[in-house]
KETI-643414 format. One record per atom (N, C-alpha, C): residue in one letter; x, y, z; residue number from 1; atom name. Coordinates in pm, 1 decimal, decimal comma. Layout:
# KETI-643414
code; x; y; z; pos; site
A; X; Y; Z; NUM; CA
...
//
This chain:
# KETI-643414
code; x; y; z; pos; site
M; 5038,4; 3804,6; -3331,6; 1; N
M; 4994,2; 3715,2; -3270,8; 1; CA
M; 4863,0; 3700,9; -3384,0; 1; C
A; 4956,9; 3591,9; -3428,9; 2; N
A; 4858,2; 3504,3; -3521,5; 2; CA
A; 4681,7; 3510,2; -3564,7; 2; C
K; 4617,5; 3528,2; -3641,3; 3; N
K; 4459,9; 3509,9; -3627,1; 3; CA
K; 4457,4; 3341,5; -3678,7; 3; C
T; 4418,9; 3265,4; -3589,4; 4; N
T; 4384,5; 3092,0; -3658,6; 4; CA
T; 4208,6; 3092,7; -3605,9; 4; C
L; 4186,1; 3046,5; -3730,0; 5; N
L; 4090,2; 2928,8; -3724,3; 5; CA
L; 4065,6; 2829,0; -3743,4; 5; C
L; 3998,7; 2742,7; -3652,6; 6; N
L; 3937,2; 2602,8; -3679,3; 6; CA
L; 3806,6; 2632,0; -3724,8; 6; C
V; 3763,0; 2487,2; -3850,6; 7; N
V; 3671,3; 2513,1; -3917,6; 7; CA
V; 3586,0; 2352,6; -3883,9; 7; C
A; 3498,9; 2370,2; -3837,4; 8; N
A; 3422,8; 2233,6; -3817,1; 8; CA
A; 3275,9; 2202,1; -3878,9; 8; C
D; 3249,1; 2139,5; -3993,7; 9; N
D; 3127,0; 2134,2; -4046,0; 9; CA
D; 3147,4; 1955,2; -4118,2; 9; C
D; 3076,9; 1916,7; -4129,4; 10; N
D; 3106,7; 1793,1; -4199,9; 10; CA
D; 3081,2; 1789,6; -4319,3; 10; C
A; 3036,1; 1906,8; -4422,1; 11; N
A; 3012,9; 1935,0; -4559,4; 11; CA
A; 3170,0; 1962,0; -4590,8; 11; C
A; 3190,5; 1921,0; -4697,4; 12; N
A; 3391,3; 1988,2; -4743,7; 12; CA
A; 3366,1; 2088,3; -4817,1; 12; C
I; 3246,3; 2117,5; -4898,3; 13; N
I; 3225,8; 2245,8; -4993,8; 13; CA
I; 3201,3; 2352,8; -4861,0; 13; C
V; 3110,3; 2353,6; -4833,3; 14; N
V; 3112,7; 2427,9; -4609,2; 14; CA
V; 3256,4; 2505,2; -4590,2; 14; C
R; 3355,0; 2337,2; -4559,5; 15; N
R; 3466,9; 2414,4; -4508,7; 15; CA
R; 3528,7; 2461,7; -4571,2; 15; C
E; 3555,1; 2426,9; -4757,6; 16; N
E; 3643,9; 2499,5; -4834,2; 16; CA
E; 3603,1; 2681,4; -4833,1; 16; C
K; 3492,4; 2679,9; -4835,0; 17; N
K; 3443,5; 2810,2; -4830,9; 17; CA
K; 3460,9; 2887,2; -4725,3; 17; C
I; 3444,8; 2858,0; -4589,8; 18; N
I; 3504,8; 2901,6; -4457,5; 18; CA
I; 3609,7; 2966,6; -4467,1; 18; C
K; 3721,1; 2845,0; -4503,4; 19; N
K; 3812,5; 2845,3; -4543,0; 19; CA
K; 3892,9; 2953,6; -4601,5; 19; C
E; 3811,5; 2981,0; -4743,2; 20; N
E; 3885,9; 3058,0; -4837,2; 20; CA
E; 3825,3; 3217,1; -4774,2; 20; C
A; 3743,3; 3253,3; -4728,2; 21; N
A; 3733,8; 3389,9; -4654,8; 21; CA
A; 3784,8; 3370,9; -4545,1; 21; C
A; 3803,5; 3323,2; -4487,7; 22; N
A; 3910,0; 3341,7; -4362,3; 22; CA
A; 4040,7; 3385,4; -4420,2; 22; C
R; 4121,1; 3283,3; -4524,5; 23; N
R; 4216,9; 3320,4; -4544,1; 23; CA
R; 4218,8; 3469,5; -4615,6; 23; C
H; 4128,6; 3534,8; -4703,4; 24; N
H; 4104,9; 3611,4; -4798,3; 24; CA
H; 4158,8; 3763,7; -4719,7; 24; C
A; 4078,7; 3711,0; -4572,3; 25; N
A; 4104,6; 3831,9; -4465,0; 25; CA
A; 4184,2; 3850,4; -4335,0; 25; C
G; 4273,4; 3698,8; -4436,7; 26; N
G; 4438,3; 3716,4; -4330,3; 26; CA
G; 4461,4; 3617,3; -4252,4; 26; C
W; 4377,0; 3533,9; -4227,1; 27; N
W; 4334,2; 3443,0; -4110,6; 27; CA
W; 4423,4; 3308,2; -4161,0; 27; C
T; 4487,4; 3248,5; -4039,8; 28; N
T; 4561,9; 3090,9; -4095,7; 28; CA
T; 4456,2; 3013,9; -4013,2; 28; C
I; 4446,8; 2902,9; -4081,0; 29; N
I; 4364,0; 2804,8; -4077,3; 29; CA
I; 4456,9; 2708,0; -4018,0; 29; C
A; 4418,2; 2679,0; -3883,3; 30; N
A; 4462,0; 2611,6; -3801,0; 30; CA
A; 4407,2; 2487,2; -3762,0; 30; C
G; 4301,7; 2423,0; -3869,0; 31; N
G; 4305,9; 2289,0; -3903,3; 31; CA
G; 4144,0; 2264,4; -3941,9; 31; C
E; 4085,4; 2166,5; -3973,9; 32; N
E; 3954,4; 2154,2; -3937,5; 32; CA
E; 3866,3; 2040,7; -3934,1; 32; C
A; 3779,6; 1972,6; -3893,8; 33; N
A; 3693,8; 1874,5; -3883,3; 33; CA
A; 3559,9; 1829,4; -3913,8; 33; C
R; 3576,2; 1721,2; -3966,6; 34; N
R; 3460,3; 1670,3; -4020,8; 34; CA
R; 3322,6; 1615,8; -3939,3; 34; C
N; 3364,2; 1617,4; -3815,1; 35; N
N; 3227,6; 1596,4; -3735,4; 35; CA
N; 3273,2; 1625,6; -3583,2; 35; C
G; 3179,6; 1612,4; -3485,3; 36; N
G; 3214,5; 1690,6; -3377,9; 36; CA
G; 3305,8; 1635,1; -3239,4; 36; C
K; 3333,6; 1501,4; -3280,3; 37; N
K; 3418,2; 1449,8; -3268,4; 37; CA
K; 3573,3; 1493,7; -3299,7; 37; C
E; 3646,2; 1533,9; -3405,3; 38; N
E; 3738,3; 1557,7; -3418,2; 38; CA
E; 3698,6; 1715,6; -3414,9; 38; C
A; 3618,3; 1776,7; -3348,6; 39; N
A; 3588,3; 1937,2; -3391,7; 39; CA
A; 3649,7; 1939,7; -3195,6; 39; C
I; 3615,3; 1882,1; -3090,3; 40; N
I; 3673,0; 1879,7; -2962,3; 40; CA
I; 3846,4; 1867,8; -2975,3; 40; C
E; 3852,9; 1740,0; -3046,4; 41; N
E; 3979,4; 1731,0; -3068,7; 41; CA
E; 4063,1; 1797,6; -3151,0; 41; C
R; 4085,8; 1839,2; -3228,8; 42; N
R; 4162,0; 1946,5; -3290,4; 42; CA
R; 4132,3; 2076,6; -3185,6; 42; C
Y; 4030,0; 2122,8; -3167,4; 43; N
Y; 4026,4; 2238,2; -3091,7; 43; CA
Y; 4100,1; 2216,0; -2962,6; 43; C
A; 4128,1; 2088,2; -2910,2; 44; N
A; 4208,8; 2075,8; -2777,3; 44; CA
A; 4350,0; 2120,8; -2821,1; 44; C
A; 4371,9; 2055,7; -2952,9; 45; N
A; 4497,1; 2028,9; -2985,5; 45; CA
A; 4550,2; 2208,6; -3034,1; 45; C
T; 4455,6; 2241,7; -3125,7; 46; N
T; 4487,7; 2356,8; -3199,9; 46; CA
T; 4508,0; 2510,2; -3093,1; 46; C
R; 4419,6; 2507,8; -3059,1; 47; N
R; 4332,7; 2662,0; -2945,5; 47; CA
R; 4354,8; 2765,3; -3031,7; 47; C
P; 4226,6; 2785,5; -3113,5; 48; N
P; 4273,5; 2833,8; -3213,4; 48; CA
P; 4172,1; 3001,4; -3156,1; 48; C
T; 4174,0; 3113,0; -3261,1; 49; N
T; 4136,1; 3244,2; -3216,8; 49; CA
T; 4003,3; 3197,7; -3207,5; 49; C
V; 3966,7; 3141,0; -3298,7; 50; N
V; 3823,2; 3133,3; -3298,5; 50; CA
V; 3790,6; 3025,2; -3405,0; 50; C
M; 3661,8; 2953,6; -3380,9; 51; N
M; 3633,6; 2841,4; -3434,3; 51; CA
M; 3490,7; 2872,0; -3503,3; 51; C
T; 3432,0; 2767,8; -3598,9; 52; N
T; 3345,5; 2828,7; -3633,4; 52; CA
T; 3263,1; 2642,1; -3623,9; 52; C
L; 3175,4; 2613,8; -3631,1; 53; N
L; 3129,5; 2525,4; -3558,3; 53; CA
L; 2947,0; 2470,3; -3631,4; 53; C
D; 2958,5; 2392,3; -3706,3; 54; N
D; 2819,4; 2297,6; -3766,0; 54; CA
D; 2763,9; 2280,9; -3665,8; 54; C
L; 2583,0; 2274,7; -3616,3; 55; N
L; 2526,6; 2214,7; -3576,1; 55; CA
L; 2516,1; 2072,5; -3557,9; 55; C
V; 2493,5; 2056,4; -3736,2; 56; N
V; 2438,9; 1926,0; -3768,0; 56; CA
V; 2510,2; 1861,0; -3818,9; 56; C
M; 2600,4; 1782,0; -3713,2; 57; N
M; 2749,1; 1679,2; -3782,1; 57; CA
M; 2713,4; 1501,1; -3728,2; 57; C
P; 2811,1; 1452,0; -3816,7; 58; N
P; 2797,1; 1328,2; -3744,8; 58; CA
P; 2895,5; 1297,8; -3613,5; 58; C
E; 2874,5; 1137,5; -3566,3; 59; N
E; 3023,5; 1123,9; -3420,3; 59; CA
E; 2905,5; 1228,6; -3302,2; 59; C
Y; 2977,7; 1326,9; -3257,8; 60; N
Y; 2909,9; 1445,7; -3174,0; 60; CA
Y; 2833,3; 1504,4; -3258,1; 60; C
D; 2689,1; 1580,6; -3233,5; 61; N
D; 2642,2; 1705,9; -3303,3; 61; CA
D; 2744,5; 1815,1; -3174,6; 61; C
G; 2715,3; 1969,7; -3316,3; 62; N
G; 2744,4; 2046,9; -3240,9; 62; CA
G; 2735,4; 2132,3; -3119,3; 62; C
I; 2625,2; 2070,6; -3065,2; 63; N
I; 2573,9; 2123,6; -2893,5; 63; CA
I; 2670,1; 2070,5; -2798,2; 63; C
Y; 2682,4; 1918,3; -2827,6; 64; N
Y; 2789,3; 1801,2; -2777,8; 64; CA
Y; 2932,0; 1885,4; -2777,5; 64; C
A; 2984,4; 1856,0; -2898,0; 65; N
A; 3094,9; 1943,2; -2926,4; 65; CA
A; 3119,6; 2070,9; -2878,2; 65; C
L; 3015,6; 2186,5; -2829,5; 66; N
L; 3063,1; 2281,2; -2775,8; 66; CA
L; 3077,2; 2297,1; -2656,2; 66; C
R; 2965,9; 2196,7; -2573,4; 67; N
R; 2984,3; 2184,8; -2430,2; 67; CA
R; 3125,9; 2149,3; -2415,3; 67; C
E; 3149,6; 2026,6; -2481,8; 68; N
E; 3267,6; 1983,4; -2463,5; 68; CA
E; 3438,7; 2071,8; -2470,9; 68; C
I; 3412,4; 2185,8; -2579,6; 69; N
I; 3484,9; 2265,7; -2654,5; 69; CA
I; 3481,3; 2357,9; -2520,4; 69; C
L; 3399,9; 2447,3; -2443,7; 70; N
L; 3394,0; 2543,5; -2355,9; 70; CA
L; 3417,4; 2450,0; -2255,7; 70; C
A; 3403,3; 2345,9; -2182,2; 71; N
A; 3513,1; 2231,2; -2060,7; 71; CA
A; 3580,6; 2264,6; -2107,8; 71; C
I; 3688,6; 2264,7; -2232,8; 72; N
I; 3840,5; 2225,0; -2248,7; 72; CA
I; 3880,7; 2424,5; -2213,4; 72; C
D; 3793,9; 2462,2; -2298,4; 73; N
D; 3820,7; 2658,7; -2283,1; 73; CA
D; 3769,7; 2766,3; -2245,6; 73; C
P; 3687,1; 2759,0; -2121,0; 74; N
P; 3587,6; 2844,8; -2121,8; 74; CA
P; 3572,3; 2973,1; -2196,5; 74; C
N; 3695,0; 2984,2; -2236,0; 75; N
N; 3694,4; 3162,8; -2306,3; 75; CA
N; 3690,5; 3114,9; -2444,3; 75; C
A; 3691,7; 3035,0; -2510,5; 76; N
A; 3665,6; 2985,2; -2644,5; 76; CA
A; 3569,9; 3094,0; -2761,4; 76; C
K; 3631,6; 3118,4; -2864,6; 77; N
K; 3524,0; 3213,3; -2951,5; 77; CA
K; 3497,7; 3091,3; -3066,6; 77; C
V; 3321,8; 3030,9; -3024,0; 78; N
V; 3287,9; 2977,9; -3148,0; 78; CA
V; 3196,0; 3012,3; -3146,0; 78; C
I; 3173,7; 3044,3; -3314,4; 79; N
I; 3068,8; 3068,0; -3406,1; 79; CA
I; 3010,6; 3031,9; -3486,8; 79; C
V; 2877,3; 2954,3; -3435,7; 80; N
V; 2792,5; 2851,3; -3485,8; 80; CA
V; 2754,1; 2874,1; -3650,2; 80; C
V; 2791,3; 2808,5; -3727,1; 81; N
V; 2743,2; 2828,6; -3862,6; 81; CA
V; 2665,3; 2676,3; -3939,7; 81; C
S; 2539,4; 2717,7; -3936,5; 82; N
S; 2419,9; 2660,7; -3899,3; 82; CA
S; 2290,6; 2707,7; -4016,0; 82; C
A; 2223,4; 2594,0; -4054,9; 83; N
A; 2078,9; 2718,0; -4106,6; 83; CA
A; 1996,0; 2700,4; -4026,9; 83; C
L; 1889,2; 2818,4; -4065,1; 84; N
L; 1788,8; 2850,2; -3957,3; 84; CA
L; 1691,4; 2797,4; -3932,3; 84; C
G; 1687,8; 2650,2; -3998,1; 85; N
G; 1618,2; 2589,4; -3943,1; 85; CA
G; 1653,0; 2538,2; -3810,1; 85; C
Q; 1722,4; 2545,1; -3767,5; 86; N
Q; 1781,0; 2479,0; -3638,9; 86; CA
Q; 1724,7; 2545,7; -3541,1; 86; C
K; 1698,8; 2659,1; -3532,5; 87; N
K; 1621,1; 2762,4; -3396,6; 87; CA
K; 1641,5; 2682,2; -3291,9; 87; C
N; 1545,5; 2563,9; -3243,0; 88; N
N; 1570,8; 2544,2; -3106,9; 88; CA
N; 1728,5; 2491,6; -3064,4; 88; C
I; 1772,9; 2441,3; -3200,5; 89; N
I; 1903,5; 2390,6; -3128,9; 89; CA
I; 2018,1; 2545,9; -3102,2; 89; C
L; 1990,0; 2620,1; -3193,7; 90; N
L; 2043,1; 2727,5; -3205,6; 90; CA
L; 2062,8; 2821,7; -3060,0; 90; C
K; 1930,5; 2818,9; -3010,7; 91; N
K; 1888,9; 2855,6; -2830,8; 91; CA
K; 1998,0; 2789,0; -2753,6; 91; C
D; 2011,6; 2674,9; -2782,1; 92; N
D; 2071,2; 2571,4; -2695,3; 92; CA
D; 2183,3; 2651,7; -2740,4; 92; C
A; 2290,6; 2648,8; -2819,8; 93; N
A; 2414,3; 2681,3; -2835,1; 93; CA
A; 2440,1; 2822,6; -2796,4; 93; C
F; 2327,9; 2943,7; -2788,8; 94; N
F; 2378,0; 3030,8; -2681,1; 94; CA
F; 2357,0; 3049,4; -2566,2; 94; C
K; 2272,5; 2951,1; -2536,2; 95; N
K; 2283,3; 2930,3; -2353,9; 95; CA
K; 2424,9; 2881,9; -2318,5; 95; C
L; 2429,2; 2780,4; -2423,2; 96; N
L; 2592,1; 2696,3; -2378,3; 96; CA
L; 2692,3; 2788,6; -2361,6; 96; C
G; 2697,8; 2892,8; -2453,7; 97; N
G; 2791,6; 2984,0; -2457,7; 97; CA
G; 2855,2; 3018,0; -2558,6; 97; C
A; 2787,6; 2989,0; -2693,3; 98; N
A; 2855,3; 3022,5; -2835,5; 98; CA
A; 2884,7; 3175,9; -2877,0; 98; C
A; 2985,4; 3198,0; -2937,0; 99; N
A; 3012,3; 3381,6; -2869,3; 99; CA
A; 2875,0; 3415,7; -3026,8; 99; C
D; 2880,3; 3353,1; -3148,5; 100; N
D; 2762,7; 3437,3; -3248,6; 100; CA
D; 2710,8; 3311,5; -3346,3; 100; C
F; 2642,2; 3356,5; -3451,7; 101; N
F; 2570,1; 3300,1; -3524,6; 101; CA
F; 2566,4; 3347,3; -3680,1; 101; C
V; 2615,6; 3226,3; -3740,3; 102; N
V; 2641,4; 3300,2; -3904,7; 102; CA
V; 2507,0; 3183,9; -3967,7; 102; C
V; 2453,0; 3246,0; -4076,2; 103; N
V; 2311,3; 3161,2; -4119,5; 103; CA
V; 2403,5; 3081,9; -4244,1; 103; C
K; 2321,5; 2978,3; -4311,1; 104; N
K; 2395,4; 2907,6; -4415,0; 104; CA
K; 2273,5; 2913,5; -4482,5; 104; C
P; 2280,4; 2932,9; -4637,2; 105; N
P; 2423,9; 2965,0; -4694,9; 105; CA
P; 2461,5; 3133,1; -4664,4; 105; C
F; 2602,9; 3109,7; -4643,2; 106; N
F; 2671,5; 3247,9; -4578,6; 106; CA
F; 2720,2; 3315,8; -4673,5; 106; C
D; 2739,3; 3485,8; -4671,0; 107; N
D; 2793,0; 3547,3; -4759,1; 107; CA
D; 2939,8; 3540,7; -4685,8; 107; C
A; 3052,2; 3539,1; -4785,7; 108; N
A; 3148,1; 3555,1; -4725,5; 108; CA
A; 3222,8; 3652,1; -4637,7; 108; C
K; 3201,4; 3771,2; -4698,6; 109; N
K; 3223,5; 3887,7; -4621,3; 109; CA
K; 3128,9; 3942,0; -4452,2; 109; C
V; 3025,9; 3888,0; -4455,3; 110; N
V; 2977,7; 3889,3; -4347,2; 110; CA
V; 3056,2; 3780,2; -4261,1; 110; C
L; 3065,9; 3643,1; -4301,0; 111; N
L; 3137,3; 3540,0; -4232,5; 111; CA
L; 3298,3; 3601,7; -4200,6; 111; C
A; 3324,0; 3633,9; -4277,3; 112; N
A; 3502,5; 3725,0; -4208,2; 112; CA
A; 3482,8; 3843,4; -4144,7; 112; C
S; 3359,1; 3912,7; -4178,6; 113; N
S; 3401,5; 4019,9; -4069,1; 113; CA
S; 3310,7; 3953,2; -3929,6; 113; C
T; 3240,3; 3892,8; -3885,2; 114; N
T; 3204,3; 3784,7; -3782,8; 114; CA
T; 3316,2; 3726,6; -3691,3; 114; C
I; 3404,8; 3695,5; -3774,8; 115; N
I; 3520,7; 3638,2; -3736,5; 115; CA
I; 3615,4; 3736,5; -3694,5; 115; C
E; 3620,8; 3831,4; -3758,6; 116; N
E; 3718,9; 3964,5; -3730,7; 116; CA
E; 3693,2; 4018,5; -3584,5; 116; C
Q; 3588,2; 4009,2; -3531,0; 117; N
Q; 3543,7; 4095,2; -3424,7; 117; CA
Q; 3551,4; 4034,9; -3289,6; 117; C
F; 3588,0; 3922,3; -3308,5; 118; N
F; 3649,3; 3851,3; -3250,6; 118; CA
F; 3782,9; 3851,2; -3193,1; 118; C
A; 3863,4; 3822,7; -3350,6; 119; N
A; 4030,8; 3883,5; -3342,9; 119; CA
A; 4035,0; 4019,3; -3241,3; 119; C
A; 3968,1; 4122,5; -3297,3; 120; N
A; 4008,6; 4231,1; -3223,9; 120; CA
A; 3966,4; 4233,3; -3085,7; 120; C
Q; 3841,3; 4140,3; -3090,1; 121; N
Q; 3827,0; 4125,9; -2892,9; 121; CA
Q; 3997,1; 4068,6; -2840,4; 121; C
E; 3997,4; 3993,4; -2907,6; 122; N
E; 4136,5; 3889,2; -2877,4; 122; CA
E; 4208,5; 4004,1; -2805,2; 122; C
E; 4246,2; 4078,4; -2924,4; 123; N
E; 4385,8; 4181,8; -2922,9; 123; CA
E; 4383,1; 4300,2; -2857,8; 123; C
A; 4232,5; 4312,8; -2818,4; 124; N
A; 4205,8; 4427,2; -2711,9; 124; CA
A; 4243,9; 4357,6; -2584,5; 124; C
V; 4233,1; 4252,4; -2585,4; 125; N
V; 4246,1; 4198,4; -2405,2; 125; CA
V; 4382,1; 4189,4; -2413,1; 125; C
V; 4495,4; 4146,3; -2516,9; 126; N
V; 4641,0; 4072,5; -2493,0; 126; CA
V; 4715,3; 4238,5; -2459,9; 126; C
C; 4646,6; 4345,9; -2543,6; 127; N
C; 4697,1; 4473,9; -2493,7; 127; CA
C; 4676,1; 4546,3; -2407,0; 127; C
A; 4615,3; 4484,6; -2306,2; 128; N
A; 4555,1; 4547,2; -2201,5; 128; CA
A; 4624,6; 4537,2; -2062,0; 128; C
//
């Protein structure tokens, strides 16, 4: 099964860095979103293996988007990629069901490793 990633961040440079790290680790990019509204729409359309989600974005913020994505798919694997200055919002994201957190600015290897752990979980479920 192909490992697919959806990338949601309002900064184009961050989206590119995430996509580059994921491609280097053998992932297929399912799509990208520039804001929370697009993140929800693209998740519903693509149902990726894993999704990265920024917390501070236009249209809908990451918390609202996360809530809506988990309503679509309670098993969604959403990794929050955001700056540490968002601690209160981050707590809310984990309470809602975020799978993990990667701090911006991130190391590409750390990001790839974090994404990969959820692909391994998905493969274990499929094989069981």
